[in-house]
Each structure stands twice: as structure tokens, then as C-alpha cells.
N, C-alpha and C positions, 0 to 999 in steps of 0.2 A: 936432419933436414932431406932424408931420402926420399921422404914421401912427396917431395917437389918433381920427383921422376913421374909420379901420377898425373901432376899439372901439365908437365911438359908434352907428355904422351896425349892428353887431351888437346891440348893447342895444336900439335902436330897433326892429328886426325881431323879437328875441326876446320883447320885452314886447309888442307889438301881438299877434302871434301866440298867446301864451299868454292874452290877454284875449279874442281871438276866441272861443277855445276854452271858457275858463273863463266868461267873460261878466261884464259889470261896468253899473252901475248909479248914475249921478251926475244926481239929477234936476234940481238947480240949473245943469247945462249942459246940460240934456235928453238925457243919455246914457242909454240903457236896452236894452244888449244882453243878449240871455238866454244865451248860448253854448249848450253840449251838457251832458245831464247827467251828474254824474260817473260814473266807471265802464262810461260808457257807448261805442258804436263808430258810426263812421259810415265803411261801406266804401267804399275808393277804388278799389283795384286786388283783384278779388275773389280771394282765398285769397294774396294776396301783401301788399299795404297797406292799413293803415285808419288812421284818427284814432280814438284811444284816449285819453278824458281821466280821466288819473290824478293823485294828488299823492302825493310822495312825501318824508319828511323828512331823506333822505339825500344821497348824493353823485351824481355825474354817472352817470346809466344805473340810478338807483335804488339805488346801493350805500350800504350803511349800517353804517360801520366806528366810529363814535362818537356822542354825545348830538347833540342839537340846536344847543345853545349852543357848545359847543366847536368844533364844525363851520363854525358860523356864525364865531365870533371868528377859527377859521384863516383861513376864507375871506377876511376883513378883511385879515390881516397880509398874506396870499398876493398880495393883490391891492396893496397898497402895496409890497410888492418887487418885483413885476412894474414898476410903475410906475417905481420909481428904476431898474429896470433899463434900462427904455426911454429915460430922460433920461440913464443913465451912458453909453449906447451911440450916444447922438445922433448923433456924429459918425464911427459906426462902420458895419458890415455893415447896410444898408438889409433885408436879407434877414432877419436876427436880429431886427431892430426889427417887422417884420411878422408873422413868427412870433409874438413876444410880444403885438402887438397884438389878435391872434385870441383868446389865451389870456385877456387882460386882458378882452374884449370877453364873451368866456362867462362868465367868473367873476363878472363885474359882474351880468350878466344874471341867473343862478342867486343872487345875493348879494341883489339886490333882494326876490327871492320868499320868501328866509328871512329877510330883516329885516323886510320891511313887510307882506309879504301877510296875515300873522295878523291884523293892528291894519286893515289895509283893509278886510279881507273878515268881521272880526270873530269870527274862532274861536279866536285866540292872542296872546299879548303879544309886543312886539316880541323881534326874533331867533328868534323861535320859529315862524316861519311853514314853510309846506310848498313844494317847488318843483313846478310844474305840468309834466307831461309829456303827449304825445300823439304823437309819430311811433311807429308801431307795426307792425312788419315780422313776418311770418310766415318761418319757416325750417324747413328738412327738420327732420324729429323727430330727436334725438340724445339719448344718454345720457351724462353726463360725470359721473363718480365717484357714480354712482348716482341721480343728480336727472336726470327727463326733461324736455327743456327743447323746445317746440314753437314760439317766438318769440322775437326778439331783445330785449333789455332796450327798454321803453320810453323815450323821450329827447324832447329839445327843441333849439331852434336854439343855445342857449348850450352844450349839449354837443356839437354838430357844430363850434362855434366853436374850443372847448378842442381838441378830439381833432385839428381842422387844424392848429393851432399845434402840438401835439407833433409830430404826424407831418413837418411841414417841417421843424423842428430834428434829428429823426431823420434824415431823409434826407441832410441836409448835416453832420451832427454833426461828422464829422471836420475839415470844411472851419474850421466855427465854433469849434470847441475843438479846437485841434491838441495832440497830446500833447506833454509837457515833453520826451521823449526825442528826437521828432521837431523839436522846436524847435531842441534843442542840436547834432542834429546836421547841421542847415540852418546854423546859426550858425558851425560848424567848418568847413562846407564853403566858407561865406563868406568866412571867415578866411584859407584855403589858397587861394584862388582871388587872395584881394588879396595875399598872401605870393608868390605865383606869379609875377603880373603886375609885383611891384616886382623880383623877379630878373631878369625879361625886360626891363624898363626899364633896370637897371644894367648888363646883360651888356655891350651894344655898348660904354658908355663904358669898362668896364675893359679890353676887348679894343683899343681905340684908344690908352688909355695905355701898354699893353706895348708895342703898335707904334710907337709914338712914341720909346721908350726904345731900339727897334732899331737900329742903324748903316745906313744906307742903302746900298743895294747899288752895289760900287764904290768905297766910301771906307774909309779906314784910321783906326784909333781915333786914330792920330798927327795925322791932318788934321783930327780933329774938334778934337785940343789946340789 
């Protein structure tokens, strides 16, 4: 389960970057960081990349397909499933476990926002928090299905981690999850190979037995009697 270190590192980096952007104040610990104003930007690479602080109630990259509470509960269940899969495959492919660890770290990072940020920052009850996003890349203007798009959806470290995990799985999907037909063909080939080897092993023995029953050259059957 050492791959969980990857998940832990992702969560730490994700939360630190979010708090640097959003800001946090804990007077008892002497912590008071203002962050940047919501919906404002800091130009990093002109016309290419900037830090833009927004909050969204939806999924990765600002997608919103269901309500806040169902999404948060679904994320909790999905997180538990991923932990189970990592444990179940603890003696199997390291590549798969690393991929799942990236997905787990990203899921936990955004889950913390949805579950606790509303309470911590005093704007919503538990499970109703919003996710902090800030990576903002401009792209060439395009129009898709009548919608004019001028920038990539704003995202965060957790989104990058989840995407990385899925991309790693897609790259080696066939090796990680071989098809049933392929497995059966491989099994049949193995059985045929074993059968052929057995025939080769038994063949000399059979020929030797036949030869031993053949009268020696120059001898008569009557002599053998």
C-alpha cells in the first residue's frame, strides 16, 4: 500500500495551492493569508496562462451534472471503491496501483473542498462546499455546437491528478484488462503447446518399443525360439 504515498502528496499539494489562492485565517495559530479576490486573475504568461480564482459546485473542470449533495456522496463512495481496488491489487500490477493512487489523490482533494470548505469558511453546511479552481489557460477561439470558447475550463491540482490516473490506465488498458477472448486464445495455445510437447516426449519411446520387437538382422525367427 506504499502507493498511497502518491495520493497523500497529491492531497497536500492540492490543498496548499488552494489555500494560497483562496486565503485562510487561523488567528489562534497566527495564520492570516489573504489570498486573491474571488473572480480575479494574476497574469503569469501574457495571453497564455494566469491564476484565476473561482469556486464551482460541480465536478472536475467545472462540470455540473448533478446536485451538490449527490455529487459529494457519489465521490465518497467512489473514493472507497478506489481504496478497495488498490488493496485488492496490492500484489498485482504496480502500474495499475499507481494510476489508481493518482485518481484517489485527486478525488480526495476535491472531496475535502465539497465536504468541509463550506463549514470552514462559513458559507454552507457540511457536504455543500464548493471546489476551488485557479489554473486558467487561454486557447485559440473556437466554436463548438454554437458555443464560443476562448479558454480551457479552469482547474486545479486535484483535476490534474485524476486526469493523469485515467490517462495512464487508457495508455495500457489492453495489458491491464485483457479481453476474455484473448485470454481464451492464449489458454488454448498453451494447452496445444503442452500437448505437442507430450507427443514429442512419447514419440521416441514408442519407436524404441517397435524396434525392440523387430528381429535382429541375420537372425531367424526359429533361432529366437
